[in-house]
N, C-alpha and C positions, 0 to 999 in steps of 0.2 A: 818372494819365494825363491830360494836358491835353486840353481839349475840342477845340482846333484840330486836333491830331493825330488824334483819334478821328474827327472829321467828315471829315478828309481820307481816312482809311482807308475810311470808309463810302462816300465818293464813288468811290473807286477800285474798291471791290467792286461798286458799282452799275454803273459803266462796264463792268466786265468781264462782268457778266451781260447787260447790254444788247448788248454786242458779241457775246456767245455766241448770244443769241437772234437777233440780226441775221444772223449767219452761218448759223444753222440755217434761218431762213426763206428766205434767198436760195438756199441749196442745195436746198431743197424745190421752188422754183419751176421 
């Protein structure tokens, strides 16, 4: 598995969790 693809997947994963946390925090407010 090439490094580029792996880092792209990591980035996507990070974005998804950030989005998830963002939604959770905005819903709690």
